[in-house]
C-alpha positions, 0 to 999 in steps of 0.5 A: 452524457454521450461519449467525449469523442462524440460530443467533441465531433458535434461541437467541431461540426457546429463550430462551437467551443470544445464543451468536453474540455470546458467541462473537464476544466470545470471539474479540475477547478472543483477538485483543486478548490475542494480536495483535502479540506476536511470541513468542506462537504464537497471535499468529503463527497469527492474523497468518498467518491474516489474511495468508492472508485478504489474499492470497485476497481481494486487498482493500485496507485492513482486510478486516473493513470490507468487506461479507461478503455481497459478498466472503465467497465469496473466503475459505476455508470452515471457517477462523477468519478467515472465521468471524470476518469473518462474525460481525463483519459480522452483529453490525455490530461493527468490528474495525480491523486496523493498516494495516501488515497491510493491502494498499495500492496499489503505484503511484499511482492503483492499484486492487485487482483484486478491487474492480475486478471487483465494480465491473464487476458480477461477483459470487459465481460470476463473482467466484470464477472471476476470483479463481481466475485472479488467484491463479493468475497471482499478481497482486493490484493493477491495477498487477500486470497492466501493464508499466512504462508503467502501461497496457500489459497484460503478456503473462504474465497471458494466457499461462495459465502460473502466475505468480510473486510476490516479496511473497506466497505464493499458494495453488495454483490450477488454474482451469477453462477457463471461468475463463480465458475469463472472465478474458480477456474481462474484460481485453478489456472494460477495454482497447483493444488491448493498453492498459488504459482505466485507467492507474497512475502512479509506484511508491510501494511496492516491486513485488509482482512479481519484475521481472526487468529493470532499466535504467541511469539513462543508458539505455545498459544493461539488466540482467537477473537471470541465470536460472541463477546467483542471484548473477549478472546479465546486461548488455545494451548499447544498439545505437548505430548502429541507427535507433530505431523504434516497437518500441523501442531494441534492446539486445544481450547483452554479458557476465555479471557477479557481484553485485547489480543495479546499478540500481533502475529497472524495465524492460519489454522485448520479446524479439527473440532469445536475445541481444537485446531491445527496450526497451518502457518503464521506471519508477523503483522506490520504492527508487530515489526520493530521500528527504528527507535534512534536516529542511527537505527533509522539511518541504518535501516535504509536499503542503499547503505553505500550512500552513508559509507562516509557519513560522520556525525557529532554525538548520536544525531538526535540533535538534528531533529531538535535543531529543525524544531528550534530553527537552528539547523543550517543545511548545505549540499552540493554536487560535482561533475567534471567531464574532463576527468571522467564522464561517468563519475559524479559526486555529492556532499552535504553538511548539517550544522546546528548554530545553537549546539555547534554540532555538525554531521556530513556525508559525501559519496561518489558514483560511477554511472553512465547517466552521470552529469551535473543534474544527477550530482545535485540530485544525489546531494539532495537525496542524501540530505533528505534521507538524513532529515527523514531519519532524524525526524522519524517521530511525527508526534512532535509537531514537525509538519514539513521540510523545505529544501532548496537546491 
């Protein structure tokens, strides 16, 4: 198929219907009818196609929202996914894909390597070359090329040895010598020595890499997946009598044990010899972070605690989820804005009441903002209510599938 613009011009000159928009309408109809139905072979093919687009472009968020002119070169020619993206971009139509199918940062302050390359000025041929090396090393995020400290470049992404990923299957790439040279030049341009000028924070998602090492919570033992037995791991113990140096604490092999790794704390090490390593840095995985266990803990974990300064609740609040599941929860929320009193102030309140247990909770908040109006007040009440319900229904193993709230 030629470019959408060329086909449109041809249709216009011949007085024919706009075949581009007809084709787009048919594609969108197919997506709406099939996407998300796991027993549908067409749906599975579409979703696999989209995942392939995610892997080959390395872009965060909804791929179709990114400009095709900039990033389209990264998609495989002659594919359904690339053609759909091209036509959507040409027609100015937005197709929103659910967040669960899109890439998000793995660590706090994380960035997409592809988007970083474009920010640095690499487009078209340069971007295509860097993307080939990125896929060769099986990396997508800025956090994928650094060690646990979030800033030291991993030697593996300079080794010219094919990488490994635990999250995606990357297409086989054979970068040219000039591609590797460009990649290495770019990494030098964004680093000082072995440290990036950028840095990433704590893990907020499971690592997309196959991280080999873990460290115990007390820092006395290192664990490594055994390279020859899949269900075993090696234990390295800290050498106590040795003086701690800038190169890190030394650990020596002690034994091999059967089972899963007994720690969720990632570790980066420097190899000394076949029997010993030095700890470089460590980082707690997303799996190892504590999660709120109670309703009040969940509510207290939200960033903007000023919303709940005037929160009142009968008991521990655990009755809210039970009321949702029982169907006995009544929710009322409202907003208030009186411009004759103050044009920059709006307020909202919510009340949740269980008709079975006769328990209730309430929350009210007032906000000063130049954007204050009736709509903002109503939205504020809805947000508070949704956050309370989210905290109450944090355990999705009990069968709660959806929450409907009307204004």
